[in-house]
C-alpha positions as CSV (number, residue, x, y, z in Angstrom):
1,M,-59.6,-56.0,-13.2
2,K,-56.2,-54.3,-13.7
3,D,-53.7,-56.5,-15.6
4,G,-56.5,-58.8,-16.8
5,F,-57.4,-60.2,-13.4
6,I,-61.0,-60.5,-12.3
7,K,-62.3,-61.8,-9.0
8,V,-64.9,-64.7,-9.5
9,A,-66.7,-67.0,-7.2
10,A,-68.9,-70.1,-7.1
11,A,-71.4,-70.4,-4.3
12,S,-73.4,-73.3,-2.8
13,P,-76.1,-72.0,-0.5
14,R,-78.0,-74.3,1.8
15,V,-81.3,-74.5,-0.1
16,C,-84.7,-75.1,1.4
17,V,-86.4,-77.3,-1.1
18,A,-89.4,-75.6,-2.7
19,D,-89.1,-72.4,-0.7
20,P,-87.9,-69.6,-3.2
21,K,-88.1,-66.9,-0.5
22,V,-85.8,-68.6,1.9
23,N,-83.5,-69.5,-0.9
24,A,-83.4,-66.0,-2.3
25,D,-82.6,-64.6,1.2
26,R,-79.7,-67.0,1.5
27,I,-78.5,-66.2,-2.0
28,L,-78.7,-62.5,-1.1
29,D,-76.6,-63.1,2.0
30,M,-73.9,-64.7,-0.2
31,M,-74.1,-61.8,-2.7
32,K,-73.5,-59.4,0.1
33,K,-70.5,-61.3,1.3
34,A,-69.1,-61.7,-2.3
35,A,-69.5,-57.9,-2.8
36,R,-67.5,-57.3,0.4
37,D,-64.8,-59.5,-1.2
38,H,-64.9,-57.5,-4.4
39,V,-66.2,-60.5,-6.4
40,K,-67.2,-59.4,-9.9
41,I,-68.8,-62.7,-11.2
42,L,-70.8,-64.9,-8.8
43,A,-72.4,-68.1,-9.9
44,F,-75.0,-70.2,-8.0
45,P,-76.0,-73.8,-8.6
46,E,-78.6,-75.2,-11.0
47,L,-82.2,-74.4,-9.9
48,S,-80.8,-72.7,-6.8
49,L,-83.9,-70.6,-6.3
50,T,-86.2,-73.6,-5.9
51,G,-83.9,-76.4,-5.2
52,Y,-83.0,-79.0,-7.8
53,T,-84.8,-81.9,-6.1
54,C,-88.4,-80.5,-6.2
55,G,-89.6,-83.3,-8.5
56,D,-93.2,-82.9,-9.6
57,L,-93.6,-79.7,-7.6
58,F,-92.1,-78.0,-10.6
59,G,-95.5,-78.5,-12.2
60,Q,-97.1,-76.4,-9.4
61,R,-97.9,-72.8,-10.5
62,T,-97.4,-71.6,-6.9
63,L,-93.7,-72.6,-6.9
64,L,-93.1,-71.1,-10.3
65,T,-94.8,-67.8,-9.4
66,A,-92.9,-67.5,-6.1
67,S,-89.6,-68.3,-8.0
68,E,-90.2,-65.6,-10.5
69,K,-91.0,-63.1,-7.8
70,E,-87.8,-63.8,-5.9
71,L,-85.8,-63.7,-9.1
72,V,-87.0,-60.2,-9.8
73,R,-86.2,-59.2,-6.2
74,L,-82.6,-60.6,-6.5
75,A,-82.1,-58.9,-9.8
76,S,-83.0,-55.5,-8.3
77,L,-80.2,-56.0,-5.6
78,T,-77.3,-57.3,-7.8
79,G,-75.2,-54.1,-7.7
80,D,-71.7,-54.1,-9.3
81,M,-71.5,-57.8,-10.0
82,L,-72.6,-60.3,-12.7
83,V,-74.7,-62.8,-10.8
84,I,-76.0,-66.1,-12.3
85,V,-78.9,-67.9,-10.5
86,G,-80.6,-71.1,-11.5
87,C,-84.4,-71.2,-11.7
88,P,-87.3,-72.7,-13.7
89,L,-88.8,-70.5,-16.4
90,V,-91.9,-71.0,-18.5
91,K,-91.9,-70.2,-22.3
92,G,-94.4,-71.2,-24.9
93,G,-96.2,-73.5,-22.5
94,K,-93.1,-75.5,-21.7
95,L,-90.8,-75.4,-18.6
96,F,-87.1,-74.8,-18.9
97,N,-84.2,-75.3,-16.5
98,C,-82.4,-72.0,-16.8
99,A,-79.5,-69.9,-15.6
100,V,-80.4,-66.3,-15.4
101,F,-77.8,-63.5,-15.7
102,M,-78.3,-60.3,-13.7
103,N,-76.3,-57.1,-13.3
104,R,-76.9,-53.7,-11.7
105,G,-80.6,-54.2,-11.2
106,R,-81.3,-55.8,-14.6
107,I,-82.0,-59.3,-15.8
108,L,-79.7,-59.6,-18.8
109,G,-80.7,-63.0,-20.2
110,A,-81.7,-66.5,-19.5
111,V,-79.8,-69.6,-20.8
112,P,-81.8,-72.9,-20.8
113,K,-80.2,-76.3,-20.3
114,S,-79.5,-78.1,-23.5
115,H,-78.9,-81.7,-22.4
116,L,-81.4,-83.2,-19.9
117,P,-80.2,-86.4,-18.2
118,N,-83.0,-89.0,-18.2
119,S,-81.6,-92.3,-16.9
120,Q,-80.6,-93.9,-13.7
121,E,-81.3,-91.4,-10.9
122,F,-82.2,-88.5,-13.3
123,Y,-85.7,-87.8,-14.7
124,E,-85.4,-84.3,-16.0
125,H,-87.5,-84.9,-19.1
126,R,-90.4,-85.5,-16.8
127,N,-90.5,-81.8,-15.9
128,F,-88.3,-79.8,-18.3
129,W,-87.9,-79.2,-22.0
130,P,-84.5,-79.1,-23.7
131,A,-83.2,-75.8,-25.0
132,P,-84.4,-74.7,-28.4
133,Q,-81.7,-73.9,-31.0
134,E,-82.7,-70.3,-31.8
135,V,-82.4,-67.3,-29.6
136,S,-85.7,-65.6,-28.7
137,T,-87.2,-64.0,-25.6
138,V,-88.9,-65.1,-22.5
139,L,-91.2,-62.9,-20.4
140,I,-90.0,-62.3,-16.8
141,N,-92.2,-60.1,-14.7
142,G,-93.9,-59.0,-17.9
143,A,-90.7,-57.8,-19.6
144,P,-89.0,-59.6,-22.6
145,V,-85.6,-61.1,-21.8
146,P,-83.2,-62.7,-24.3
147,F,-83.6,-66.5,-24.1
148,G,-81.3,-69.2,-25.6
149,T,-78.1,-71.0,-25.3
150,R,-76.3,-68.8,-27.8
151,L,-75.9,-65.8,-25.6
152,L,-72.7,-64.0,-24.8
153,F,-72.4,-61.5,-22.0
154,A,-69.6,-59.0,-22.7
155,C,-68.2,-56.5,-20.2
156,R,-67.9,-53.0,-21.6
157,Q,-65.0,-52.0,-19.3
158,M,-63.0,-55.2,-19.9
159,P,-63.3,-56.3,-23.6
160,S,-61.5,-59.6,-22.9
161,L,-64.3,-60.7,-20.5
162,V,-67.0,-62.5,-22.4
163,V,-69.1,-64.9,-20.4
164,A,-71.3,-67.8,-21.6
165,C,-73.1,-70.6,-19.9
166,E,-73.7,-74.4,-20.0
167,I,-75.7,-76.2,-17.3
168,C,-74.6,-79.4,-15.4
169,E,-75.1,-82.3,-17.9
170,D,-74.0,-80.0,-20.7
171,L,-70.4,-80.5,-19.5
172,W,-70.6,-84.3,-19.6
173,V,-71.7,-84.8,-23.2
174,A,-69.5,-85.3,-26.2
175,D,-70.3,-82.0,-28.0
176,T,-70.4,-79.5,-25.1
177,P,-72.1,-76.1,-25.5
178,A,-68.9,-74.6,-24.0
179,T,-67.0,-75.6,-27.1
180,H,-69.3,-73.5,-29.3
181,H,-69.3,-70.7,-26.8
182,C,-65.6,-70.4,-26.7
183,L,-65.3,-70.6,-30.5
184,A,-67.7,-67.7,-30.6
185,G,-65.4,-65.7,-28.3
186,A,-66.4,-66.6,-24.7
187,T,-63.4,-66.5,-22.4
188,V,-65.3,-67.5,-19.2
189,V,-67.8,-70.4,-19.0
190,I,-70.3,-70.6,-16.1
191,N,-71.8,-74.0,-15.1
192,P,-74.6,-73.9,-12.6
193,S,-74.8,-77.6,-11.6
194,A,-76.6,-80.1,-9.4
195,S,-74.3,-83.0,-9.7
196,D,-75.1,-85.7,-7.1
197,E,-72.2,-87.3,-5.4
198,T,-71.2,-90.9,-6.0
199,I,-67.9,-92.7,-5.3
200,G,-65.2,-91.6,-7.8
201,K,-67.2,-88.7,-9.2
202,E,-65.3,-86.0,-7.4
203,E,-62.0,-86.7,-9.2
204,Y,-63.7,-87.2,-12.6
205,R,-65.6,-83.9,-12.2
206,R,-62.3,-82.2,-11.4
207,Q,-60.6,-83.7,-14.5
208,L,-63.5,-82.7,-16.7
209,I,-63.3,-79.1,-15.6
210,A,-59.5,-78.9,-15.8
211,S,-59.6,-80.5,-19.3
212,C,-62.4,-78.3,-20.6
213,S,-60.7,-75.1,-19.4
214,G,-57.4,-76.3,-20.9
215,R,-58.8,-77.4,-24.2
216,L,-60.8,-74.3,-24.7
217,Y,-58.3,-71.8,-23.1
218,C,-60.9,-70.4,-20.8
219,G,-61.9,-69.7,-17.3
220,Y,-64.5,-72.2,-15.9
221,I,-66.7,-71.5,-12.9
222,Y,-68.6,-74.5,-11.6
223,A,-71.2,-73.9,-8.9
224,D,-72.6,-77.2,-7.5
225,A,-75.7,-77.9,-5.4
226,G,-74.8,-78.9,-1.9
227,P,-76.3,-79.9,1.5
228,G,-79.9,-78.8,1.8
229,E,-81.1,-80.6,-1.4
230,S,-83.4,-83.5,-0.7
231,T,-81.6,-86.8,0.2
232,T,-84.6,-89.0,-0.7
233,D,-82.5,-90.8,-3.3
234,M,-79.3,-88.8,-3.7
235,V,-76.8,-86.7,-1.8
236,F,-75.2,-83.4,-3.0
237,A,-71.8,-82.3,-2.1
238,G,-71.5,-78.7,-3.1
239,H,-68.3,-79.3,-5.0
240,D,-67.5,-75.9,-6.4
241,L,-64.5,-75.5,-8.7
242,I,-62.8,-72.7,-10.5
243,G,-60.6,-73.7,-13.4
244,E,-58.3,-71.9,-15.9
245,N,-56.3,-73.1,-18.8
246,G,-56.1,-76.7,-17.6
247,S,-55.5,-75.9,-13.9
248,I,-57.9,-75.9,-10.9
249,L,-57.4,-72.6,-9.1
250,A,-59.8,-73.2,-6.2
251,E,-62.3,-75.8,-5.0
252,S,-64.5,-76.3,-2.1
253,P,-64.4,-79.3,0.3
254,L,-67.2,-81.8,-0.2
255,F,-70.5,-81.6,1.7
256,T,-70.2,-78.0,2.6
257,N,-72.1,-74.8,1.9
258,G,-70.2,-71.6,1.1
259,I,-68.4,-69.5,-1.4
260,T,-65.3,-70.5,-3.3
261,E,-63.3,-67.6,-4.7
262,S,-60.3,-67.0,-7.0
263,E,-59.1,-64.6,-9.7
264,L,-59.1,-65.4,-13.4
265,D,-56.3,-64.0,-15.6
266,L,-58.0,-62.9,-18.8
267,E,-54.6,-61.8,-20.3
268,R,-53.3,-65.3,-19.8
269,I,-56.3,-66.8,-21.5
270,T,-56.3,-64.5,-24.5
271,S,-52.5,-64.8,-24.8
272,E,-52.9,-68.6,-25.1
273,R,-55.5,-68.2,-27.8
274,M,-53.6,-65.6,-29.7
275,K,-50.5,-67.7,-30.1
276,N,-52.2,-71.0,-30.7
277,Q,-52.8,-71.2,-34.5
278,S,-55.1,-74.2,-34.1
279,F,-57.6,-72.1,-32.1
280,P,-59.8,-70.4,-34.7
281,M,-60.7,-66.7,-34.9
282,A,-63.9,-66.0,-32.9
283,D,-67.1,-66.2,-34.9
284,D,-70.1,-64.9,-32.9
285,S,-72.4,-64.5,-35.9
286,A,-74.9,-67.1,-34.6
287,Y,-74.9,-65.5,-31.1
288,Q,-76.5,-62.5,-29.5
289,T,-74.1,-60.4,-27.4
290,I,-75.5,-58.6,-24.3
291,S,-73.3,-56.0,-22.7
292,F,-73.0,-55.4,-19.0
293,N,-71.0,-53.0,-16.7
294,L,-68.5,-53.5,-13.9
295,N,-66.6,-50.8,-12.1
296,P,-62.9,-51.2,-12.9
297,E,-60.7,-51.8,-9.8
298,V,-57.4,-53.4,-8.7
299,T,-58.0,-57.1,-7.9
300,T,-56.3,-58.4,-4.8
301,L,-54.6,-61.7,-5.8
302,T,-55.4,-64.8,-3.8
303,R,-54.7,-67.4,-6.5
304,P,-51.5,-69.3,-6.2
305,V,-48.5,-67.7,-7.9
306,S,-45.4,-69.9,-7.7
307,R,-41.9,-68.5,-7.1
308,N,-40.7,-71.3,-9.3
309,P,-43.2,-71.6,-12.2
310,F,-41.0,-74.1,-14.1
311,V,-41.0,-76.5,-11.1
312,P,-44.2,-78.5,-10.3
313,Y,-45.8,-78.2,-6.8
314,G,-45.1,-80.8,-4.1
315,D,-42.1,-83.0,-3.5
316,Q,-43.7,-86.1,-5.1
317,D,-44.9,-84.2,-8.2
318,T,-41.4,-82.7,-8.6
319,A,-39.7,-86.1,-8.4
320,V,-42.1,-87.6,-11.0
321,R,-41.7,-84.6,-13.3
322,C,-37.9,-84.6,-12.9
323,R,-37.7,-88.3,-13.8
324,K,-39.7,-87.7,-16.9
325,I,-37.5,-84.8,-18.0
326,L,-34.4,-86.8,-17.5
327,A,-35.9,-89.5,-19.6
328,M,-36.7,-87.1,-22.3
329,Q,-33.2,-85.6,-22.3
330,T,-31.9,-89.2,-22.5
331,A,-34.2,-90.1,-25.4
332,G,-33.0,-87.1,-27.4
333,L,-29.3,-88.0,-26.8
334,V,-29.9,-91.7,-27.6
335,K,-31.3,-90.8,-31.0
336,R,-28.4,-88.4,-31.7
337,I,-25.8,-91.0,-30.7
338,D,-27.5,-93.7,-32.8
339,H,-27.7,-91.4,-35.8
340,T,-24.1,-90.2,-35.7
341,H,-22.6,-93.5,-34.7
342,A,-20.6,-91.6,-32.1
343,K,-18.0,-93.8,-30.4
344,T,-18.0,-91.5,-27.4
345,V,-19.7,-88.5,-25.9
346,V,-17.5,-85.8,-24.6
347,V,-18.5,-83.6,-21.6
348,G,-16.6,-80.8,-20.1
349,L,-17.0,-81.5,-16.4
350,S,-16.6,-78.5,-14.1
351,G,-18.1,-79.7,-10.9
352,G,-21.1,-77.4,-11.3
353,L,-24.8,-78.1,-11.7
354,D,-25.2,-77.9,-15.5
355,S,-22.3,-80.2,-16.4
356,T,-23.4,-82.6,-13.7
357,L,-26.8,-82.9,-15.3
358,A,-25.3,-83.3,-18.7
359,L,-23.2,-86.2,-17.4
360,L,-26.2,-87.8,-15.8
361,V,-28.0,-87.6,-19.1
362,C,-25.0,-89.2,-20.9
363,A,-25.0,-92.0,-18.3
364,G,-28.7,-92.7,-18.9
365,A,-28.2,-92.7,-22.7
366,M,-25.4,-95.3,-22.5
367,D,-27.5,-97.4,-20.3
368,R,-30.4,-97.2,-22.7
369,L,-28.1,-98.1,-25.6
370,G,-26.7,-101.0,-23.7
371,R,-23.2,-99.5,-23.9
372,K,-20.5,-99.2,-21.3
373,R,-20.4,-95.9,-19.4
374,S,-16.7,-95.8,-20.1
375,D,-17.8,-94.7,-23.6
376,I,-18.4,-91.3,-21.9
377,T,-15.4,-89.1,-21.9
378,A,-15.5,-86.5,-19.1
379,V,-12.9,-83.8,-19.4
380,T,-11.8,-81.5,-16.5
381,M,-9.9,-78.4,-17.6
382,P,-8.6,-76.5,-14.6
383,C,-7.3,-73.0,-15.0
384,F,-7.0,-69.7,-13.0
385,G,-10.3,-69.9,-11.2
386,T,-10.7,-73.6,-10.6
387,T,-11.1,-74.5,-6.9
388,K,-10.2,-77.7,-5.2
389,R,-13.8,-78.3,-4.3
390,T,-15.2,-78.2,-7.8
391,R,-12.3,-80.1,-9.3
392,S,-12.6,-82.9,-6.6
393,N,-16.4,-83.1,-7.2
394,A,-15.9,-83.4,-10.9
395,E,-13.3,-86.2,-10.6
396,Q,-15.4,-88.1,-8.0
397,L,-18.5,-87.7,-10.1
398,A,-16.9,-89.1,-13.2
399,D,-15.5,-92.0,-11.2
400,V,-18.8,-92.9,-9.6
401,I,-20.7,-92.7,-12.9
402,G,-18.1,-94.8,-14.6
403,A,-17.0,-92.3,-17.2
404,K,-13.5,-92.1,-18.7
405,L,-11.8,-89.1,-17.1
406,I,-9.3,-86.9,-18.8
407,T,-7.7,-83.8,-17.2
408,V,-6.3,-81.1,-19.4
409,D,-4.8,-78.2,-17.5
410,I,-5.3,-75.2,-19.9
411,T,-3.4,-72.7,-17.8
412,K,-0.3,-72.7,-20.1
413,A,-2.3,-72.7,-23.3
414,V,-4.3,-69.7,-22.2
415,Q,-1.2,-67.9,-21.0
416,Q,0.4,-68.5,-24.4
417,H,-2.7,-67.2,-26.0
418,F,-2.4,-64.0,-23.9
419,D,1.2,-63.6,-25.1
420,D,0.2,-64.2,-28.7
421,I,-2.5,-61.5,-28.7
422,G,-0.6,-59.2,-26.3
423,H,-3.0,-59.3,-23.4
424,D,-1.8,-58.5,-19.9
425,S,-2.8,-61.5,-17.7
426,S,-3.2,-59.2,-14.7
427,N,-6.1,-57.5,-16.6
428,T,-9.0,-59.8,-15.6
429,D,-11.4,-58.4,-18.2
430,V,-13.8,-60.1,-20.6
431,T,-10.9,-61.2,-22.8
432,Y,-9.3,-62.8,-19.8
433,E,-12.5,-64.8,-19.0
434,N,-13.6,-65.6,-22.5
435,S,-10.2,-66.9,-23.6
436,Q,-10.5,-69.6,-21.0
437,A,-14.0,-70.6,-22.1
438,R,-13.0,-70.7,-25.8
439,E,-9.9,-72.8,-25.0
440,R,-12.0,-75.3,-23.2
441,T,-14.4,-75.6,-26.1
442,Q,-11.4,-76.1,-28.5
443,V,-10.1,-78.9,-26.2
444,L,-13.4,-80.6,-26.1
445,M,-14.0,-80.4,-29.9
446,D,-10.5,-81.8,-30.6
447,I,-10.8,-84.6,-28.2
448,A,-14.2,-85.5,-29.7
449,N,-12.5,-85.5,-33.2
450,Q,-9.7,-87.7,-31.9
451,A,-12.1,-90.3,-30.5
452,G,-14.8,-90.2,-33.2
453,G,-17.3,-88.7,-30.7
454,M,-19.4,-85.6,-30.2
455,V,-19.3,-82.8,-27.6
456,I,-22.4,-82.6,-25.4
457,G,-23.4,-79.0,-24.5
458,T,-24.1,-78.2,-20.8
459,G,-25.6,-74.7,-20.9
460,D,-29.2,-74.2,-19.7
461,L,-32.2,-72.2,-20.7
462,S,-31.6,-69.4,-18.1
463,E,-28.0,-68.9,-19.3
464,L,-29.3,-68.6,-22.9
465,A,-31.9,-66.0,-21.8
466,L,-29.3,-63.9,-20.1
467,G,-26.5,-64.5,-22.6
468,W,-24.4,-65.9,-19.7
469,A,-22.2,-67.9,-22.1
470,T,-19.1,-67.2,-24.1
471,Y,-19.9,-66.8,-27.8
472,N,-18.2,-69.7,-29.6
473,G,-17.1,-70.9,-26.2
474,D,-19.4,-72.8,-23.9
475,H,-22.1,-71.4,-26.1
476,M,-21.2,-74.1,-28.7
477,S,-21.5,-77.9,-28.8
478,M,-22.6,-80.7,-31.1
479,Y,-25.8,-81.5,-29.1
480,A,-27.0,-79.5,-26.1
481,V,-29.0,-81.6,-23.7
482,N,-29.9,-78.8,-21.2
483,T,-30.9,-76.2,-23.7
484,S,-34.6,-76.0,-22.6
485,I,-34.1,-76.5,-18.9
486,P,-34.0,-73.4,-16.7
487,K,-31.5,-73.3,-13.8
488,T,-34.1,-73.7,-11.1
489,L,-35.3,-76.9,-12.7
490,V,-31.7,-78.1,-13.3
491,R,-31.3,-77.9,-9.5
492,H,-34.4,-79.9,-8.9
493,I,-33.5,-82.7,-11.4
494,V,-30.0,-83.1,-9.8
495,S,-31.6,-83.1,-6.4
496,T,-34.1,-85.8,-7.5
497,V,-31.2,-88.0,-8.6
498,A,-29.5,-87.3,-5.3
499,T,-32.6,-88.4,-3.5
500,Y,-33.3,-91.4,-5.7
501,P,-29.9,-92.6,-7.0
502,D,-31.5,-95.8,-8.2
503,I,-32.6,-93.7,-11.2
504,L,-29.1,-94.3,-12.5
505,L,-28.5,-97.6,-10.7
506,S,-26.1,-95.8,-8.4
507,G,-25.7,-95.8,-4.6
508,Q,-25.3,-93.3,-1.8
509,E,-21.8,-92.3,-2.9
510,L,-23.4,-90.5,-5.9
511,S,-25.9,-88.9,-3.6
512,A,-23.2,-87.4,-1.4
513,I,-21.3,-85.9,-4.4
514,L,-24.5,-84.5,-5.9
515,R,-25.5,-82.9,-2.6
516,D,-22.1,-81.1,-2.3
517,I,-22.5,-79.9,-5.9
518,L,-25.9,-78.6,-5.1
519,A,-24.4,-76.7,-2.2
520,T,-21.7,-75.1,-4.3
521,P,-22.2,-71.5,-5.5
522,V,-23.0,-71.2,-9.2
523,S,-19.9,-69.9,-10.9
524,P,-18.0,-70.1,-14.3
525,E,-14.8,-70.0,-12.2
526,L,-13.1,-67.7,-14.8
527,L,-11.6,-65.3,-12.2
528,P,-8.8,-66.3,-9.8
529,A,-9.9,-68.0,-6.6
530,K,-9.5,-66.1,-3.3
531,D,-8.0,-68.2,-0.5
532,G,-9.0,-71.3,-2.4
533,Q,-12.7,-70.3,-2.5
534,I,-14.8,-69.3,-5.5
535,S,-14.5,-65.6,-6.1
536,Q,-16.9,-65.2,-9.0
537,K,-20.5,-65.9,-8.1
538,T,-22.9,-65.8,-11.0
539,E,-26.0,-64.7,-9.0
540,E,-24.2,-61.7,-7.5
541,I,-23.4,-60.5,-11.1
542,V,-26.5,-61.2,-13.2
543,G,-29.0,-61.7,-10.3
544,P,-30.7,-64.6,-8.6
545,Y,-31.8,-67.4,-11.0
546,E,-35.0,-67.8,-9.1
547,I,-35.9,-64.2,-10.1
548,H,-34.7,-64.5,-13.7
549,D,-36.5,-67.8,-14.2
550,F,-39.7,-66.3,-12.9
551,I,-39.4,-63.4,-15.3
552,L,-38.4,-65.7,-18.2
553,Y,-41.5,-68.0,-17.7
554,Y,-44.0,-65.2,-18.1
555,V,-42.1,-63.5,-20.9
556,L,-41.9,-66.6,-23.0
557,R,-45.0,-68.5,-22.0
558,F,-47.6,-65.7,-22.1
559,G,-45.9,-62.6,-23.5
560,F,-46.5,-60.6,-20.3
561,G,-44.8,-57.2,-20.0
562,P,-42.8,-55.8,-17.0
563,A,-45.8,-54.4,-15.2
564,K,-47.8,-57.7,-15.2
565,I,-44.7,-59.7,-14.2
566,Y,-44.0,-57.3,-11.3
567,R,-47.6,-57.6,-10.2
568,L,-47.2,-61.4,-10.1
569,A,-43.9,-61.1,-8.3
570,Q,-45.4,-59.0,-5.6
571,K,-47.6,-62.0,-4.7
572,A,-45.1,-64.8,-5.4
573,F,-42.1,-63.2,-3.6
574,E,-44.1,-61.3,-1.0
575,L,-42.1,-58.2,-1.9
576,D,-41.5,-55.7,0.9
577,Q,-42.8,-58.1,3.5
578,P,-40.6,-58.7,6.6
579,G,-37.7,-60.9,5.7
580,Q,-38.4,-60.8,2.0
581,M,-36.9,-59.1,-1.0
582,E,-37.6,-55.4,-1.5
583,S,-39.4,-54.2,-4.6
584,R,-36.5,-52.1,-5.7
585,E,-34.2,-55.1,-5.6
586,F,-36.6,-57.1,-7.8
587,L,-37.0,-54.2,-10.2
588,K,-33.2,-53.9,-10.5
589,W,-33.0,-57.5,-11.7
590,L,-36.1,-57.0,-13.9
591,R,-34.4,-54.2,-15.7
592,N,-31.2,-56.3,-15.9
593,F,-33.1,-59.2,-17.4
594,Y,-34.5,-57.1,-20.3
595,R,-31.2,-55.4,-20.9
596,R,-29.4,-58.7,-21.2
597,F,-32.3,-60.6,-23.0
598,F,-32.3,-58.1,-25.9
599,A,-28.6,-57.6,-26.1
600,Q,-27.8,-61.3,-26.2
601,Q,-30.2,-62.6,-28.8
602,F,-27.3,-63.0,-31.3
603,K,-26.1,-66.0,-29.3
604,R,-29.5,-67.6,-29.4
605,S,-29.8,-67.1,-33.2
606,C,-27.2,-69.8,-33.8
607,L,-27.8,-72.4,-31.1
608,P,-26.8,-76.1,-31.5
609,D,-29.5,-78.7,-31.6
610,G,-31.1,-79.8,-28.3
611,P,-34.4,-81.4,-27.1
612,K,-37.4,-79.4,-26.0
613,V,-38.7,-80.8,-22.8
614,G,-41.0,-78.1,-21.4
615,S,-43.5,-75.5,-22.6
616,V,-40.9,-73.0,-23.7
617,T,-37.4,-73.0,-25.3
618,L,-35.3,-70.3,-27.0
619,S,-34.4,-72.4,-30.1
620,P,-34.3,-70.2,-33.2
621,R,-35.8,-73.2,-35.1
622,G,-38.8,-73.5,-32.9
623,D,-40.3,-71.5,-30.1
624,W,-38.3,-68.2,-30.3
625,R,-37.5,-66.2,-33.4
626,M,-36.3,-62.7,-32.6
627,P,-34.2,-60.3,-34.5
628,S,-30.8,-59.8,-32.9
629,D,-31.0,-56.1,-33.3
630,A,-34.5,-55.5,-31.9
631,S,-34.9,-52.5,-29.6
632,R,-35.7,-53.0,-25.9
633,A,-36.8,-49.4,-25.4
634,A,-40.5,-50.0,-24.8
635,W,-39.8,-52.7,-22.2
636,M,-37.2,-50.7,-20.4
637,E,-39.5,-47.7,-20.3
638,E,-42.2,-49.7,-18.7
639,A,-39.8,-51.2,-16.2
640,E,-38.4,-47.7,-15.4
641,K,-41.9,-46.4,-14.7
642,L,-42.4,-49.2,-12.2
643,G,-39.2,-48.2,-10.5
644,E,-40.3,-44.6,-10.3
645,A,-43.7,-45.6,-8.9
646,A,-42.0,-47.9,-6.3
647,K,-39.8,-45.0,-5.2
648,E,-42.8,-42.7,-4.9
649,S,-44.7,-45.2,-2.7
650,R,-41.7,-45.4,-0.3
651,R,-41.8,-41.6,0.3
């Protein structure tokens, strides 16, 4: 429960149709296993105490009495868990298909099913009555229990955990109960279900749950009836799913009985709701809230945490996504070229990843516009730190793409500038570096003016976050095509083009050049080379981009603080495991990230235009508005405490 995580599970026991005692015993066995796994919320399928397929046996008093007896027994054994079991309940002379919530020996409430399917293979109206609108009570073992669809179950120890319920068919209708529950403040929706299996239903079910959890910014626990139900006319697959904010965290294989577990991130859910202005403030005035208790504890994470959250899972998914991103960058540039009537686009080509991607975008834009690629002006500007490898790659890349190549050696101009301002060229300080970057920008701007064109910026999102750009140097352009793409994703886009050069109607020669660029250390090449090799490696100075992009994603996307990000990093990077990064190394770069992020905001406050292609950007006109003189003290204090705790754990 620390950091907003809570362990949840959906279970599909092997039911014995019409035998509540056997079913209760099997449910109890699963409850014990879930307790050993530190599960805090455990959901069972629809009518799991009796079996969904009892048919007219639901009209037999013997079955209903046995079901109630076993329900009471289960409730007395729930312990430190919120358990949801499906069973039939009688109220007002009518039978209802209910989900009963239990915690620490108490029955908290019963939620009846709202929408009863009554066509094709389903005949629920034959036995059950749809849920009434109002909240009332139902007698269970002689005691009144809250009864109705508008019930919220709120955890005292974790205020962000508010649980509600809809049952099976309720998910499939146009106006789902879950919508109203979440608008009333529910953050987790339980669905005890008995969805029979038919061809194609598995994928549709998965899409429904992912969509529902994404649209409502909630966690969704779907517990499905499985093998053991009667196969007289249907088969049941036990397809359990756990969704969160549009993603499926875990699911069971079809036609199995068992428990599917994962962890919901309540901080992530509430963060999404808080910043989304179209998601209204919770109004629970029509609901009854029932409190329950859970012992707070640290939740062991088993849910997937990617080292590269900006990059989609799987080679095929990555390739598809990268093609789309390249298309979006291209579309943005096409519009800007068309609007400005630019005769050329001017790109400073260094032989590095960012300028390579910018050139690929320019090539795609010219193709879309039906113009010659020679309308692209690629400019190489060698100086003190330029190596033969990067210069050669830049020249070959321009040639293969078909761009016009101009080489402007800026060494003499920069040396003259040093003489003008009285700077000793043997002093390789920030003035030494930035003078080169600003001279290159001046050259690009003036060439663009000469040719009636515009300068295309090459800097990426990661560099903007860290301020790894020279103010009014490479920081400035007329249109910045990489502005919302982090370095880790830049690498994947370039790699995708190398793998599929047909994207730009190019052959294997392009692939070979791109692969060598991908293998070249990231560097601004502003310090003199050593023995012809790059001497200034960016990731040795500011830290690994994989680390910084990981931090950046959670800072911008969800507003997580250092402690939560460190917790996720321990899982993603397997910190302190053999062969992996040590915690102190990660924490060093975490502190460096916050130091640079706050100090460099002034550069982001005056960024040139550029297209947003992902979920986050640092544009001052859109996603990120931050005062340039904001204090970083609170974040640094939290990060320092993490470092002290890590030191203590090593002693």
